[in-house]
TORKOL-462264 format. One record per residue: residue in one letter; x, y, z of N, C-alpha, C in turn. Coordinates in steps of 0.05 Angstrom, whole numbers, padded with zeros to 5 digits, always signed. Each point is the difference from the previous one (the first is absolute). Example, Ala and Ser with C-alpha at 12.3 -4.5 7.8 and 13.67 -1.06 7.14 Angstrom:
// TORKOL-462264
A+00264-00114+00156-00018+00024+00000+00018+00024+00000S-00007+00021-00014+00016+00024+00001-00015+00022+00014
//
This chain:
// TORKOL-462264
M-00285+00466+00840+00012-00026-00001-00004-00014+00027N-00002-00026+00000-00003-00016+00024+00025+00000+00017Q-00003-00001+00026+00023-00003+00018+00013-00027-00003V+00026+00000-00001+00015-00025-00004+00018-00005+00025P-00001-00024+00012+00017-00005+00023+00029+00005-00007H+00015+00010+00020+00029+00006-00005+00015-00025-00006K+00014+00001-00022+00018-00021-00008+00025+00012-00012P+00023-00014+00002+00024+00011-00012-00003+00002-00031P+00013+00019-00012-00002+00003-00029+00008-00026-00015L-00013-00004-00022+00006-00024-00017+00020+00007-00021L+00020-00017-00003+00020+00003-00022-00008-00019-00023V+00000+00010-00024-00004-00016-00024+00023+00005-00019G+00016-00021-00005+00022+00002-00018-00007-00013-00027C+00010+00012-00021-00004-00011-00027+00026-00011-00010A-00001-00025-00010+00024-00013-00010-00001-00007-00030A-00022+00008-00013-00001-00004-00029-00022+00018-00011G+00005+00013-00022-00020+00017-00012-00011-00010-00027F+00011-00023-00009-00010-00012-00025+00012-00028-00002S-00011-00016-00018+00011-00026-00005+00027+00003-00014G+00020-00012+00011+00027+00002-00011+00017+00020+00015D-00010+00011+00023+00015+00019+00015+00025-00014+00013R+00017+00016+00013+00025-00010+00011-00006-00020+00023I+00013-00024-00002-00006-00020+00020+00016+00004+00026D+00019+00019+00000+00015+00005+00025-00012+00025+00015A-00023+00009-00009-00011+00025+00012-00010-00004+00028A-00012-00023+00006-00014-00004+00025+00018+00000+00024G+00025-00010-00003+00018-00003+00023+00003+00026+00016P+00009+00022-00012+00003+00025+00016-00026+00010+00012V-00023-00004-00015-00025+00009+00011-00007-00016+00025V+00003-00027-00001-00006-00017+00023+00018+00007+00023Q+00026+00005-00004+00018+00007+00022-00008+00027+00013E-00010+00019-00017-00009+00025+00011-00025-00004+00017L-00018-00017-00009-00025-00006+00015+00007-00013+00026I+00019-00019+00000+00008-00013+00024+00012+00019+00020A+00017+00018-00010+00014+00019+00017-00019+00019+00014R-00022+00007-00013-00019+00019+00012-00019-00013+00019A-00002-00026+00001-00015-00014+00020-00029+00010+00003Q-00013+00005-00022-00029+00008+00000-00016-00021-00016P-00026+00000+00004-00016-00017-00017+00006+00006-00030A+00004-00022-00015+00010+00004-00027-00011-00020-00020V-00003+00009-00024-00009-00017-00023+00018+00006-00023L+00007-00021-00015+00015+00002-00025-00017-00007-00023I-00001+00018-00020-00017-00005-00024+00018-00003-00024F-00010-00017-00019+00012-00003-00026-00022+00006-00020E+00003+00020-00017-00020+00007-00020+00012-00009-00027T-00010-00022-00011+00013-00012-00024-00019-00004-00023L-00024+00012+00001-00020-00008-00020-00009+00025-00016A-00003-00005-00026-00011+00020-00018-00017-00014-00021E-00014+00015-00017-00016-00013-00020+00017-00019-00018R+00023+00009-00008+00018-00016-00017+00009-00025+00015T+00009+00003+00025+00010-00023+00014-00021-00020+00008L-00025+00010+00004-00022-00019+00006-00006-00016-00025A+00000+00013-00023-00005-00014-00025+00022-00021-00005L+00025+00007+00005+00022-00020-00003-00004-00023+00019A-00009+00007+00024-00004-00021+00020-00022-00019-00008Q-00021+00010-00012-00022-00017-00010+00010-00019-00022L+00017+00011-00018+00011-00018-00021+00018-00021+00013A+00016+00008+00020+00017-00020+00013-00016-00022+00013R-00022+00007+00012-00016-00020+00014-00014-00019-00020R-00006+00011-00024-00012-00017-00020+00019-00022-00009S+00026+00007+00000+00021-00020-00008+00007-00018+00023D-00002+00010+00025+00008-00016+00023-00018+00007+00023P-00018-00017+00009-00019+00006+00022+00013+00008+00026N+00026-00007+00003+00014+00008+00025+00013+00027-00002A+00000+00012-00024+00012+00026-00004-00022+00022+00001G+00008+00024-00007-00020+00022-00001+00002+00020+00022F+00020-00004+00019+00005+00020+00020+00026+00015-00007E+00007+00020+00015+00023+00016-00005+00025-00017-00003P+00014+00001-00023+00023-00018-00005+00023+00004+00020L+00003+00025+00010+00022+00005+00018-00008-00002+00030M-00024-00009+00005-00010+00000+00028+00019-00014+00020L+00010-00023-00007+00017-00015+00019+00027+00014+00002D+00010+00013-00021+00024+00016+00002-00004+00024+00018F-00023+00013-00002-00006+00022+00018+00000-00009+00029L-00013-00023+00006-00005-00008+00027+00023-00015+00014R+00016-00014-00016+00020-00018+00012+00018+00015+00020P+00011+00024-00007+00019+00012+00019-00013+00012+00025I-00026+00004+00001-00012+00014+00022-00022-00014+00015L-00008-00024-00010-00023-00013+00012+00005-00007+00029A+00023-00011+00006+00006-00008+00028-00001+00025+00019D+00013+00022-00009+00000+00024+00017-00028+00011+00005C-00016+00000-00021-00028+00010+00003-00016-00017+00019L+00002-00026-00002-00015-00018+00018+00011+00003+00028Q+00026+00002+00004+00011+00002+00027-00008+00026+00014H-00002+00022-00015-00005+00026+00012-00029+00010-00004G-00017-00018-00009-00028+00007-00002-00007+00021-00022I+00016+00001-00020-00006+00018-00023-00018-00015-00019R-00024+00009-00004-00019-00013-00018+00008+00007-00029I-00007-00018-00018+00006+00004-00028-00027+00000-00015V-00004+00020-00017-00025+00002-00016+00009+00006-00028S-00011-00015-00019+00008+00005-00028-00021-00010-00019N+00001+00011-00025-00017-00010-00021+00016-00019-00019F+00021-00012+00011+00016-00017-00018-00014-00027-00005G-00025-00003+00009-00015-00024-00007-00009+00001-00029A-00003+00024-00011-00007+00005-00029-00023-00019-00008A+00005-00017-00020-00021-00018-00010-00003-00026+00016N+00017-00004+00020+00000-00025+00015+00008+00004+00029P-00016+00014+00016+00007+00005+00028+00003-00026+00016D-00016-00020-00005+00003-00025+00015+00027-00013-00006G+00008+00001-00026+00026-00011-00007+00023+00016+00013A-00003+00026+00002+00020+00016+00013+00002-00008+00030A-00023-00004+00013+00000-00007+00028+00014-00027+00004R-00005-00019-00018+00014-00026+00003+00030+00003-00003A+00008+00017-00019+00029+00004-00005+00013+00013+00024I-00014+00018+00014+00011+00013+00024+00003-00020+00022T-00020-00017+00003+00002-00021+00021+00024-00018-00005E+00004-00008-00025+00023-00017-00007+00026+00015+00006L+00001+00026-00006+00024+00016+00006+00005+00000+00030A-00020+00004+00016+00003-00001+00029+00011-00027+00010Q-00010-00021-00012+00010-00027+00007+00030-00003-00007Q+00007+00011-00024+00028-00002-00008+00018+00016+00018L-00010+00023+00010+00016+00017+00017+00001-00009+00029G-00017-00019+00007-00001-00010+00027-00012+00019+00020V-00018+00018-00009-00013+00019+00017-00029-00010+00006P-00012+00010+00022-00028-00009+00006-00018+00007-00024L-00019-00018-00005-00018+00005-00023-00016+00025+00006P+00000+00019-00019-00016+00024+00004-00029-00005-00004R-00017+00016+00013-00029-00001-00004-00005+00017-00025I-00008-00013-00022-00003+00013-00026-00030+00002-00006A-00009+00024-00004-00027+00005-00009+00000+00007-00030V-00019-00012-00014-00003+00005-00028-00026+00015-00005V+00003+00024-00011-00024+00017-00005-00014-00010-00025R-00026-00001+00001-00016-00009-00023-00021+00021-00007G-00011-00003-00024-00022+00018-00009+00007+00016-00024D+00026+00003-00007+00006+00016-00023-00005-00015-00026D+00002-00026+00000-00004-00016-00024-00029-00003-00006V-00009+00013-00021-00029-00002-00008-00003-00012-00028S+00018-00018-00006+00000-00012-00027-00019-00024-00002A-00009-00010+00022-00017-00024+00000-00027+00006-00013S-00014-00022-00008-00025+00003-00014-00021+00014+00017A+00003-00002+00027-00019+00013+00017+00000+00031-00003H+00022+00011-00009+00002+00029-00003-00004+00009-00030R-00005-00019-00018+00000+00007-00028-00022+00020-00006Q-00024-00004+00012-00022+00019-00006+00007+00028+00012L+00013+00000+00022+00009+00026+00012+00018+00015-00019L+00019-00014-00012+00018+00013-00019-00015+00008-00025Q-00018-00017-00009-00015+00006-00024-00017+00025+00004N-00012+00003+00023-00016+00024+00006+00017+00025+00000A+00024-00003+00011+00018+00024+00002+00012+00008-00027L+00006-00020-00017+00014+00005-00025-00018+00005-00023G-00023-00013+00000-00018+00003-00023+00013-00010-00025T+00000+00016-00021+00011-00007-00026+00031-00003+00001Q+00013+00009+00021+00029-00002+00002+00008-00027+00011M-00019-00017+00007+00007-00027+00010+00015-00015-00021P+00024-00010+00006+00016-00014-00021-00014-00025-00010S+00002-00005-00026-00011-00024-00011+00020-00023+00003Q+00026+00006+00004+00020-00020+00004-00001-00011+00028P+00011-00024+00004-00001-00012+00027+00015+00018+00020L-00012+00003+00024+00013+00016+00021+00023-00015+00013V+00022+00013+00004+00023-00011+00014-00002+00006+00030S-00009+00024+00006-00003+00009+00028-00018+00023+00002A-00010+00004+00024-00016+00024+00007+00005+00005+00030N+00012+00023+00006+00008+00006+00027-00010+00027+00009A-00013+00001+00023-00009+00025+00012+00021+00012+00018Y+00002+00026+00000+00018+00014+00019-00014+00002+00026I+00005-00019+00018-00014+00000+00026+00015+00016+00020G-00013+00005+00023+00011+00018+00020+00014-00013+00023A+00002+00015+00022+00018-00008+00022-00013-00018+00021R-00027-00002+00000-00013-00014+00022+00010-00028+00004P+00002-00018-00020+00010-00027+00006+00029+00000+00010I+00016+00019-00008+00028+00002+00011-00001+00006+00030A-00017+00020+00007-00002+00007+00028-00011-00023+00017E-00020-00014-00011-00012-00022+00015+00020-00023+00003A+00017-00005-00020+00020-00021+00003+00021+00007+00021L+00009+00025+00000+00019+00009+00020-00011-00001+00028Q-00025+00008+00003-00013-00001+00026-00004-00028+00010A-00002-00019-00019-00003-00028+00007+00027-00013+00006G+00022+00014-00003+00026-00010+00007+00018-00009-00022A-00005+00009-00024+00017-00008-00023+00028+00013+00003D+00020-00016-00006+00027+00010-00002+00005+00011-00028I-00012-00013-00020+00003+00008-00028-00027+00000-00013V-00006+00021-00015-00025+00002-00015+00007+00001-00030V-00009-00020-00015+00005-00002-00028-00025+00008-00015C+00003+00020-00017-00023+00010-00016+00005-00004-00029G-00022+00001-00015+00001+00003-00029-00004+00029-00007R-00021+00006-00016-00004+00027-00009-00015+00016+00020V+00014+00012+00019-00011+00020+00017+00009+00027-00009S-00014+00021+00008+00009+00027-00006+00027+00004+00014D+00019+00013-00014+00027+00003+00011+00000+00013+00028P-00013+00023+00004+00001+00012+00026-00013-00017+00022S-00017-00019-00007-00013-00016+00020+00020-00018+00014L+00023-00004-00011+00021-00016+00013+00009+00015+00026V-00004+00026+00001+00007+00015+00024-00025+00006+00017V-00022+00005-00013-00025+00005+00014-00007-00023+00018G+00003-00025-00010-00007-00023+00015+00015-00002+00026P+00027+00002+00000+00015-00001+00025-00007+00023+00019A-00005+00024-00011-00008+00023+00017-00027-00005+00014M-00019-00011-00015-00026-00006+00011+00003-00022+00022A+00016-00020-00005+00003-00021+00019+00014+00010+00025H+00019+00018-00003+00015+00011+00023-00017+00018+00017Y-00014+00019-00012-00014+00021+00015-00029-00007+00005G-00012-00018-00016-00028-00006+00004-00019+00022-00008W+00008+00016-00020-00018+00022-00009-00026-00012-00010S-00020+00017-00001-00025-00007-00012+00003+00000-00031W-00015-00017-00013+00002-00001-00030-00014+00023-00013D-00012+00018+00015-00011+00025-00012+00014+00024+00012D+00024-00004+00011+00017+00022+00010+00015+00011-00024W-00013+00015-00016+00010+00006-00027+00026+00015+00000D+00004+00019+00019+00025+00015+00000+00024-00017+00006R-00003-00017+00021+00023-00018+00006+00005-00020-00022L-00022-00011-00011+00004-00018-00023+00014+00013-00023A-00007+00025-00006+00012+00015-00022+00030+00005+00006R+00006+00007+00025+00028+00005+00006+00017-00025-00002A-00010-00022+00010+00014-00025-00003+00003-00008-00029T-00021+00006-00016+00001-00006-00029+00023+00016-00013M+00003+00025+00007+00021+00016-00012+00027-00008+00010A+00002-00010+00025+00025-00012+00009+00007-00024-00018G-00020-00017-00005+00004-00022-00018+00008+00009-00028H-00013+00021-00009+00006+00011-00027+00029+00009-00001L+00011+00012+00021+00028+00009+00000+00019-00024+00001L-00008-00022+00013+00018-00023+00002-00001-00018-00024E-00022-00001-00014-00006-00022-00019+00020-00003-00022C+00014+00021-00008+00020-00001-00021+00028-00002+00010G+00004-00007+00025+00027-00004+00011+00017+00025-00002T+00023-00003-00012+00019+00022-00001-00007+00023-00018Q-00023-00001-00013-00009+00023-00015-00002+00024+00019V-00007-00005+00026-00003+00022+00019+00026+00007+00015S+00020-00017-00003+00026+00005+00013+00022+00007-00020G-00008+00009-00023+00020+00011-00018+00004-00015-00026G-00009-00024-00003+00006-00016-00023-00010+00012-00026Y-00026+00001-00003-00012+00011-00024+00002+00031-00001F+00007+00011+00022+00003+00029+00002+00026+00010-00012A+00020-00017+00000+00028+00009-00007+00002+00010-00029D+00013+00022-00003+00006+00012-00026+00025+00017+00004P+00024-00012-00007+00026+00012+00007+00003+00028-00010G+00010+00017+00019+00005+00028-00006-00025+00017+00004Y-00023-00012+00003-00025+00014+00004-00013-00009+00026K-00003-00026+00003-00010-00011+00026+00020-00022+00008D+00021+00008+00013+00021-00020+00007-00009-00016+00024V+00006-00026-00001-00006-00019+00022+00025-00014+00007P+00008+00000+00026+00024-00013+00008-00002-00031+00001D+00022-00013-00008+00003-00029+00003-00024-00016-00011L-00005+00004-00026-00023-00013-00012+00003-00030+00000A+00025-00010+00002+00005-00029+00000-00009-00014+00025H-00005+00016+00022-00008-00013+00025-00024+00015+00011L-00020+00003-00016-00024+00015+00008-00013-00013+00025G-00008+00017+00018-00016-00010+00023-00029-00001-00007Y-00012-00023+00006-00029-00003-00006-00016+00013+00023P-00023+00011-00006-00013+00018+00019-00015-00015+00023I-00002+00014+00022-00015-00009+00023-00018+00023+00009A-00025-00007+00006-00019+00020+00010-00007-00006+00029E+00001+00021+00017-00010-00002+00027-00028+00013-00001I-00020-00017+00006-00028+00009-00001-00011+00003+00028D-00010+00024+00006-00010+00005+00027-00030-00007+00002A-00011+00004+00024-00027-00009+00006-00021+00015-00017D+00007+00023-00011-00018+00015-00017+00005-00005-00029G+00019-00017-00007+00005-00008-00027+00021+00017-00014H+00009+00022+00013+00022+00016-00012+00025-00017-00001C+00017+00005-00019+00024-00016-00003+00025+00017-00003T+00022-00011+00010+00027+00012-00005+00017-00020-00014L+00011+00007-00023+00017-00018-00016+00029+00004+00007F+00014-00022+00000+00029+00000+00004+00012-00025-00013K+00026-00004+00002+00013-00023-00012+00021-00010+00019P+00010-00024-00005+00020-00012+00018+00025+00018+00003Q+00010+00000+00025+00025+00015+00005+00023-00009-00018G+00014+00019-00011+00024-00007-00016-00006-00008-00029S-00025-00001-00007-00007-00008-00028+00002+00024-00019G+00001-00006-00026+00001+00021-00020-00027+00011-00006G+00000+00019-00019-00024+00013-00007-00007+00024+00018C-00024+00010-00003-00009+00022+00017-00030+00000+00001I-00010+00009+00023-00029+00005+00003-00003+00029+00008T-00011+00015-00019-00003+00028+00003-00029+00008-00006S-00007+00025+00005-00027+00009-00007-00004-00003-00030A+00021+00004-00016-00003-00002-00029-00005-00029-00009T+00015-00020+00011-00005-00027-00008-00027-00010+00009V-00009+00009+00024-00026-00008+00010-00022+00012-00017K+00003+00026-00008-00021+00013-00016-00003-00014-00027E+00023-00008-00012-00002-00014-00026-00015-00026+00002Q+00006-00015+00021-00014-00026+00003-00029+00005+00009L-00005+00020+00016-00028+00006+00009-00018+00005-00024L+00011+00013-00021-00016+00007-00023-00001-00022-00021Y+00016-00021+00003+00002-00022-00019-00027-00013-00003E-00009-00003-00025-00026-00013-00007-00024+00013+00012I+00002+00025+00009-00023+00014+00011-00013+00017-00022H-00024-00007-00007-00014+00015-00021-00015+00024+00011D-00012-00003+00024-00014+00021+00013+00009+00001+00029P+00014+00021+00008+00010+00001+00028-00022+00000+00021Q-00024+00007-00007-00022-00001+00019-00014-00027+00001Q+00006-00017-00020-00015-00026-00001+00019-00021-00010Y+00016-00012+00018+00016-00023-00007-00015-00025+00009F-00011-00014-00020-00017-00022+00006+00016-00025+00007T-00007-00013+00022+00010-00026+00007-00023-00017+00010P+00003-00026+00003-00022-00016+00011-00007+00007+00029D+00018+00012+00015-00004+00005+00028-00011+00028+00006V+00006+00020-00017-00007+00027+00006+00006+00017-00025V-00012+00023-00001+00007+00021-00020+00017+00020+00014A+00025+00002-00007+00019+00018+00014+00001+00027-00014D+00003+00021+00017+00001+00028-00009+00026+00011+00009I+00019+00006-00019+00026+00011+00008+00002+00030-00008S-00023+00012-00006+00001+00028-00009+00010+00019+00022Q-00002-00008+00025+00010+00017+00022+00023-00013+00014A+00013-00020-00012+00022-00014+00013+00024+00018+00003Q+00015-00006+00022+00024+00015+00006+00024-00020+00001V+00020+00006-00015+00025-00016+00000+00021+00016+00014V+00010-00010+00023+00018+00015+00017+00026-00015+00005Q+00023+00012-00006+00026-00012+00007+00004+00004+00030V+00001-00021+00015+00002+00002+00029+00028-00008+00010G+00018-00008-00018+00027-00007+00007+00014-00011-00025P+00026-00006+00003+00014-00012-00023-00012-00026-00008N-00009-00003-00025-00013-00024-00010-00024-00008+00016Q-00015+00020+00010-00025-00004+00014-00020+00020-00009V-00022-00010-00011-00021+00017-00011-00027-00009+00011R-00016+00019+00009-00026-00006+00012-00022+00009-00019L-00021-00016-00003-00023+00006-00016-00024+00004+00019E-00013+00023-00002-00023+00007+00016-00021+00012-00019G-00024+00004+00012-00021+00015-00014-00016-00016-00020V+00003-00026-00002-00015-00017-00018-00028-00004+00012R-00020+00002-00016-00028-00005+00008-00011-00023-00015G-00022-00011+00010-00012-00023-00013-00030+00002-00003H-00011-00014-00020-00029-00001-00005-00008-00029-00003A-00025-00005+00001-00011-00028-00001+00011-00015-00024R+00006-00025+00005+00011-00017-00021-00019-00003-00024P+00010-00004-00024-00018-00003-00023-00017-00025+00002D-00022+00000-00014-00018-00023+00000+00010-00023-00017C+00019+00006-00018+00009-00020-00019+00030-00006+00003L+00007-00024-00010+00028-00008-00002+00008-00002-00030K+00025+00007-00005+00011-00004-00027+00006-00030-00004V-00006-00009-00024+00006-00028-00008+00016+00001-00026N+00022-00015-00001+00014-00003-00025-00005-00028-00011I-00007-00002-00025-00005-00026-00013+00021-00004-00022C+00013-00023+00002+00020-00007-00021-00011-00022-00017Y+00005+00001-00026-00009-00020-00019+00021-00005-00021A+00001-00024-00011+00020-00007-00019-00003+00015-00027T+00021+00011-00010-00001+00015-00025+00021-00010-00020G+00012-00023+00005+00019-00011-00019+00029+00003+00009W+00017+00007-00019+00029+00000+00004+00012+00026-00007F+00020+00008+00016+00015+00024-00004+00028-00008-00009A+00010+00012-00022+00026-00006-00010+00015+00025-00005E+00026+00000+00006+00017+00023-00005+00028-00009-00007G+00014+00018-00013+00028-00005-00007+00015+00026-00002E+00027-00002+00004+00017+00023-00001+00026-00007-00015I+00011+00021-00013+00026-00003-00014+00013+00028+00001S+00026+00000+00003+00016+00025+00002+00014+00007-00026Y+00002+00026-00005+00016+00010-00022+00018+00023+00011A+00025+00000-00009+00019+00020+00009+00016+00012-00023G+00012+00023+00005+00016+00013-00020-00015+00019-00017P+00013+00010-00021-00013+00020-00018-00026-00012-00012R-00020+00018+00000-00027-00007-00012-00013-00023+00015A+00006-00003+00026-00012-00022+00015-00030+00002+00001A-00010+00025+00005-00029+00003+00001-00014-00006-00027E+00013+00008-00022-00011-00005-00026-00001-00030-00006R+00021-00014+00009-00001-00029-00005-00021-00014+00018A-00003+00010+00024-00021-00012+00017-00027+00006-00011K-00004+00024-00012-00026+00006-00012-00005-00018-00024L+00020-00005-00016-00003-00018-00023-00007-00028+00010A+00012-00009+00021-00006-00027+00011-00030-00001+00008A-00009+00021+00014-00028+00001+00009-00019+00000-00024Q+00007+00015-00021-00018+00001-00023-00001-00026-00014T+00023-00014-00001+00002-00026-00013-00019-00020+00014I+00002-00001+00027-00017-00019+00015-00029+00008-00003A-00006+00026+00001-00027+00009-00003-00012-00009-00026Q+00016+00000-00022-00010-00009-00026-00005-00030+00001R+00018-00015+00012-00002-00029+00000-00023-00010+00017L-00008+00016+00020-00021-00009+00018-00026+00017-00003A-00002+00014-00023-00022+00018-00004-00027-00015+00001G-00019+00013+00014-00027-00010+00000-00006-00021+00021I+00020-00009+00015-00005-00021+00020-00009+00011+00027A+00014+00020+00010-00007+00012+00026+00015+00027+00002P-00010+00019+00015+00014+00026+00004+00027-00005+00012L+00020+00015-00010+00028-00002+00010+00006+00025+00016R+00012-00004+00023+00012+00023+00016+00030+00000-00006T+00010+00023-00009+00028+00002-00008+00013+00024+00015D+00023-00005+00012+00015+00021+00014+00029-00001-00007L+00012+00023-00002+00029+00002-00001+00009+00010+00027I+00010-00019+00016+00008+00008+00028+00025+00017-00002G-00002+00024+00011+00022+00019-00002-00007+00022-00019V-00020-00004-00017-00009+00020-00019-00029+00007+00004T-00017-00020-00003-00029+00005+00005-00011-00026+00012S-00004+00000+00026-00012-00023+00013-00019+00010+00022V+00011+00015+00020-00017+00010+00021-00022+00018-00011W+00007+00016-00021-00019+00018-00011-00014-00011-00026G+00005-00025-00006-00013-00012-00023-00029-00007+00006N-00013-00014-00018-00027-00008+00004-00005-00027-00014D-00022-00013+00007-00006-00026-00011-00004+00000-00030A-00008+00023-00010-00005+00002-00029+00026+00001-00016S+00023+00006+00014+00026+00001-00013+00000+00018-00024D-00015+00022+00001-00001+00018-00023+00025+00017-00003W+00018-00001+00020+00026+00014-00003+00017-00012-00022L-00006-00025-00008+00017-00013-00021+00000+00017-00026A-00022+00013-00006-00002+00015-00025+00009+00029+00003A+00003+00010+00025+00004+00028+00004+00026+00009+00014T+00012-00018+00015+00022+00008+00017+00025+00007-00016D+00012+00022+00008+00026+00009-00011+00022-00012+00018F+00017-00017-00012+00021-00013+00015+00027+00014-00002S+00001+00025-00010+00025+00013-00005+00016+00004+00026H-00013+00001+00023+00014+00004+00025-00003-00024+00018A-00005-00023-00011-00005-00024+00016+00026-00011+00011S-00003-00016+00021+00023-00013+00012+00013-00020-00020E+00025-00005+00003+00014-00020-00017+00000-00027+00014D-00018-00004+00019-00002-00026+00014-00030-00002+00007V-00015-00015-00015-00029-00002+00005-00008-00029+00000R-00023-00005+00012-00010-00027+00001-00029+00000-00010L-00005-00017-00020-00027-00003-00011-00015-00020+00017R-00024+00008+00008-00018-00019+00014-00027+00000-00015M-00010-00024-00005-00026-00004-00013-00016-00020+00016A-00026+00005+00003-00017-00017+00016-00028-00001-00012W-00014-00022+00005-00029-00002-00007-00012-00022+00017Q-00026-00003-00002-00014-00022+00013-00020-00012-00020H-00004-00026+00004-00019-00015-00017-00012-00023+00016E-00024-00007-00006-00014-00021+00014+00013-00027-00005D+00012-00003-00024+00012-00026-00008+00030+00000+00006H+00009-00020+00013+00028-00002+00008+00018-00001-00025A-00007-00015-00020+00017-00003-00024+00002+00026-00015C-00021+00015-00001+00001+00026-00014+00017+00020+00016A-00003+00000+00027+00015+00018+00016+00030-00005-00002A+00007-00026-00004+00028-00008-00001+00014+00009-00025R-00015+00009-00020+00013+00009-00025+00017+00025+00004L-00008+00018+00018+00016+00024+00004+00028-00006+00011P+00003-00016+00022+00027-00006+00009+00017-00013-00022R-00012-00017-00016+00015-00013-00021+00010+00020-00021E-00017+00019-00007+00008+00020-00020+00022+00018+00011I-00001+00007+00025+00021+00017+00012+00026-00016+00001N-00001-00025+00007+00024-00016+00000+00012-00003-00028A-00016+00000-00020+00009-00003-00028+00015+00025-00009L-00002+00022+00014+00014+00025-00008+00030-00003+00002Y+00010-00020+00015+00029-00004+00002+00012-00001-00028C-00011-00016-00018+00011-00003-00027-00016+00013-00022C-00026+00005+00006-00017+00011-00021+00002+00031-00001G+00015+00011+00019+00006+00029-00001-00023+00016+00011P+00005+00026+00004+00024+00015-00010+00026-00007+00015A+00021+00014-00008+00027-00006+00010+00003+00007+00029G+00017-00016+00013+00010+00007+00026-00018-00005+00024G-00021-00016-00004-00018-00006+00023+00012-00021+00018G-00006+00001+00026+00011-00020+00019-00015+00001+00026G+00006-00019+00017-00012-00001+00027-00030-00005+00000V-00009-00018-00017-00029-00006-00001-00009-00014+00026R-00022+00009+00010-00014-00013+00022-00030-00001-00006T-00012-00023+00004-00029-00002-00005-00013-00013+00024H-00027+00005+00002-00014-00010+00023-00029-00003-00007M-00013-00021+00011-00029-00004-00003-00012-00007+00027R-00024+00010+00004-00015-00008+00025-00030+00002-00005Q-00014-00014+00017-00030+00002-00001-00008+00028+00008R-00022+00009-00011-00009+00028+00005-00028-00001+00012L-00004+00017+00020-00026+00003+00012-00011+00027-00005G-00026+00001-00006-00014+00025-00001-00011+00007+00027L-00005+00026+00005-00009+00009+00026-00024+00019-00004V-00021-00004+00016-00022+00018+00001-00008+00004+00029S-00008+00024+00008-00006+00006+00028-00030+00008+00002C-00010-00004+00025-00027+00009+00005-00003+00005+00030L-00023+00009+00008-00007+00004+00028-00023-00018+00008V+00003-00013+00023-00022-00017+00010-00007+00008+00029P-00024-00004+00009-00008+00008+00027+00017-00014+00021Q+00010+00015+00020+00015-00013+00021-00016-00022+00014Q-00026+00004+00003-00016-00019+00015-00002-00027-00014D+00008-00001-00026-00001-00025-00014+00026-00016+00001I+00020+00011+00013+00026-00013+00002+00005-00008+00029A-00001-00026+00006+00005-00010+00027+00030-00004+00005T+00011+00013+00020+00028-00003+00006+00004-00013+00028G+00024-00009+00005+00006-00012+00025+00028-00012-00001F+00006-00018+00019+00026-00014-00001-00004-00028+00011H+00019-00017-00007+00001-00026+00012+00029-00006+00007W+00004-00019+00017+00027-00008+00008+00012-00019-00020A+00025+00005-00007+00014-00019-00016+00000-00027+00014S-00004-00021-00015-00005-00026+00013+00022-00008+00019A+00025+00004-00007+00022-00009+00016+00003+00017+00026S-00013+00023+00001+00003+00017+00024-00026+00001+00016A-00020-00015-00008-00026+00003+00014+00003-00009+00029Q+00014-00022+00006+00002-00009+00027+00016+00020+00017T+00020+00012-00012+00016+00020+00014-00018+00024+00007A-00018+00008-00019-00017+00023+00005-00019-00005+00023L-00008-00025+00004-00019-00006+00021+00014-00006+00027A+00026-00001+00000+00015-00007+00024-00001+00023+00020
//
């Protein structure tokens, strides 16, 4: 590894692990970062395939929408403190509209009466334009959708994040970047590692991997009462990683917060989404955790060492979304004796009335739902003799035509009087549906970078 000038360790705190996470999470993390008085970055990881698709639909309806819906709620309580204490903010809450997100943050700063932050907007992930169409066609071949494309986004890496921070950004707004890159970028900017320093890149990547799901690593998704007990789940502490000059990290959480960070919680998150421990592919590096060591170094302090790295892959993953019509679903509850039998009769009645139009997904929540399947073949075979006396029937389908899709909610609503007996609590819902197909494209064909949000450009040059 290359020699790196001595610098104090970098702190990276995570204040969101998904879209819809707790909006009060960032406060304790920011206060802990301030108290430690070290170089610090706060990340919000709010993007997934589903949320990006929803963001694309939102932007189609409103050109000013399409970024993380809770972004301003996340930022409002902590923006002033972060700017005052030099805590940088890096997030993928730009989703389908990073420029719109940057404008909204600028407006929030104006409302709060704080100095306008220097906001960098990362670009390059959106490959939906006609200039990239042949690239996608070459990668997908016969899988190329015939329907109009709604979006195409590449999972880009950390380089534009690092470049933006090195250029003086207070806030970096990204769209579809690889989740661990939210941490790799700040580490690269802080330490100035070489972009082929594979071991350090891999270690920072795994630090990002541990942080990316928020409280999943500090006890939230770990909790299983009586088996894996976690204290004070109502006030979980969101994780912070201290990353040293060699990329090794130590995880901890804010003082006085709930949850726990143990070797067990860290190991669970370390293995999350890992298909091959020797080859965890990201845009920045291929990480190898086969020799990793997870060590409890103190109460709620765990250190990760032994991660190795290999040259980054030649290709980037791209997700392409395309319109596939409408998704409709409806639910109704049945209670008391023979509840499951009545729910089954209701399902069979609707299936007969809608026969031949589109495949129906049918679940009895509380009897057969998690273990059911789209074919709904349990309808003919399941023994309900030991079923719950309180069940909820759910039926769903999708159809290209809105009017056809809407027939299912109407039929479920009609069960109120058309029977069977005792149904209640009907809820129905319809939304546009997107199909998803993925492919790999050469990294060299995707140009990435950043630009300054227009309202902060003068500040950036000051």
